[in-house]
C-alpha positions in Angstrom: 181.6 55.6 -245.0 181.0 51.8 -245.4 181.4 52.0 -249.2 184.7 53.8 -248.8 186.0 51.0 -246.5 184.8 48.3 -248.9 186.5 50.2 -251.8 189.7 50.6 -249.9 189.7 46.9 -248.9 189.1 45.9 -252.6 192.1 48.1 -253.7 194.3 46.7 -251.0 193.3 43.2 -251.9 194.1 43.8 -255.5 197.6 45.2 -254.6 198.3 42.3 -252.3 197.2 39.5 -254.7 198.1 40.9 -258.2 200.6 43.7 -258.2 202.9 43.0 -255.2 203.4 39.3 -255.9 204.5 40.1 -259.4 207.1 42.5 -258.1 208.3 40.1 -255.4 208.5 37.1 -257.9 210.9 39.2 -260.1 213.1 39.8 -257.1 213.7 36.0 -256.7 214.8 35.7 -260.4 218.2 37.3 -260.2 220.6 37.2 -263.1 223.2 34.5 -262.7 226.9 34.8 -263.8 227.9 32.1 -266.3 230.1 30.3 -263.8 227.0 29.7 -261.6 224.5 28.9 -264.3 224.1 25.2 -263.4 223.4 23.8 -260.0 224.2 20.1 -259.9 222.4 19.4 -256.6 219.1 20.8 -257.9 219.1 20.1 -261.6 217.1 17.0 -261.1 214.9 18.3 -258.2 214.6 17.2 -254.6 216.0 13.7 -255.1 219.3 15.2 -256.4 219.5 17.6 -253.5 218.7 14.8 -251.1 221.9 13.1 -252.2 223.8 15.7 -250.3 222.7 14.1 -247.1 223.5 10.4 -247.9 225.9 8.9 -245.5 224.8 11.0 -242.5 223.4 9.1 -239.5 219.6 8.9 -239.8 217.5 10.3 -236.9 214.1 11.9 -236.7 215.6 15.2 -235.8 218.2 15.3 -238.6 215.6 14.1 -241.2 213.2 16.9 -239.9 215.9 19.6 -240.5 216.9 18.2 -243.9 213.3 17.9 -245.1 212.6 21.5 -244.0 215.3 22.6 -246.5 214.2 20.4 -249.3 210.6 21.6 -249.2 211.1 24.0 -252.1 207.4 24.5 -252.8 206.9 26.0 -249.3 209.9 28.2 -249.5 209.1 29.6 -253.0 205.4 30.1 -252.0 206.5 32.0 -248.9 208.9 34.1 -251.0 212.0 33.0 -248.9 215.3 34.2 -250.2 217.5 32.1 -247.9 217.4 29.6 -245.1 220.3 28.4 -243.1 220.6 25.7 -240.4 223.6 24.7 -238.3 223.6 22.3 -235.4 224.2 23.0 -231.7 223.5 19.4 -230.8 221.7 16.4 -232.4 218.2 17.8 -231.6 218.9 21.6 -231.5 219.7 23.8 -234.4 220.2 27.6 -235.0 218.2 28.7 -238.0 218.0 31.9 -240.0 215.6 32.8 -242.7 215.1 35.8 -244.9 212.4 36.6 -247.4 212.6 38.7 -250.7 211.3 41.7 -248.9 214.3 41.7 -246.5 212.6 40.4 -243.4 215.2 38.4 -241.5 214.6 36.0 -238.5 216.9 33.8 -236.5 216.0 31.5 -233.7 216.9 28.2 -231.9 214.8 25.3 -233.1 214.6 22.4 -230.7 213.3 19.4 -232.6 209.8 18.2 -231.6 209.7 20.7 -228.7 209.9 24.4 -229.3 211.6 27.4 -230.9 213.0 30.0 -228.7 214.9 33.2 -228.6 215.9 34.9 -231.7 215.1 38.1 -233.4 213.2 39.4 -236.4 214.0 42.7 -238.3 214.1 44.1 -241.8 217.1 44.9 -243.9 217.3 48.2 -245.6 217.3 48.5 -249.4 221.1 48.6 -249.7 221.6 45.6 -247.4 219.0 43.6 -249.5 220.8 44.5 -252.7 224.1 43.4 -251.2 222.6 40.2 -249.9 221.2 39.3 -253.4 224.6 40.0 -255.0 226.4 37.9 -252.4 224.1 34.9 -253.1 225.4 34.9 -256.7 228.9 34.2 -255.3 228.0 31.1 -253.3 230.3 28.2 -254.1 229.3 24.6 -254.7 228.6 22.4 -251.7 231.3 21.0 -249.4 231.1 17.2 -249.7 229.9 15.7 -246.5 231.3 17.8 -243.7 230.9 16.1 -240.3 227.5 16.8 -238.8 229.0 18.8 -236.0 230.4 21.2 -238.7 227.4 21.0 -241.1 225.7 24.1 -242.3 222.7 23.5 -244.5 222.1 26.5 -246.6 219.2 26.9 -249.1 218.4 29.9 -251.3 216.3 31.1 -254.2 218.0 31.6 -257.6 216.2 32.2 -260.9 213.0 30.9 -259.4 214.6 27.7 -258.1 215.2 26.6 -254.5 218.8 25.4 -254.2 220.2 23.6 -251.2 223.9 23.4 -250.4 226.1 22.2 -247.6 229.2 23.8 -246.1 231.7 23.0 -243.4 231.4 25.5 -240.5 235.1 25.1 -239.7 236.0 26.5 -243.2 233.1 28.7 -244.3 233.3 30.4 -247.7 233.8 34.1 -247.7 230.3 34.6 -249.3 228.6 32.7 -246.4 230.5 34.9 -243.9 229.3 38.0 -245.8 225.7 36.7 -245.8 225.7 36.1 -242.1 227.3 39.6 -241.5 224.6 41.3 -243.7 221.7 39.4 -241.9 223.3 39.8 -238.5 222.4 36.1 -237.8 224.6 34.2 -235.4 227.5 32.3 -237.0 228.2 28.7 -236.1 230.7 28.5 -233.3 233.7 26.4 -233.6 232.9 23.1 -231.8 235.8 21.2 -230.4 235.9 17.4 -230.6 
């Protein structure tokens, strides 16, 4: 009996460390239409993507949220497909994240304190396919939307982690579709 358990653990370990990661890594390398074949904000790595956030007021909380998007190594290692952040206030953000297997989570992140609420669930195969196709249609970044209307959106494309910014008061159709597919809360219109 013990030998059977050891053999089963060995087989499971082989599946988890060799076969499944190979399948998952291929899911992150989607074909890209010609009009989206270059990504100016990530061509030169993190420093180029960091330029998206120049001109915003500096604070520990804002830097924390930005750095969490620019940590491409972590997101690629964890097989994240997308990661979105929009601000409720200076120190509070709504975040959603999905991995290449279709597990979606959203929650409120209160800087230097806690995360709360939220939900985790798994997309079905057709939703995951639709999500991957919609990511191909994401437009270039909106240049410096006001922080109260800032959506930081990062995603995996062809094995690269790409970060873009959008104005929540005029979200592109593809972002609206992504939030509908993932059932994550959309940014609410914030009055001045």
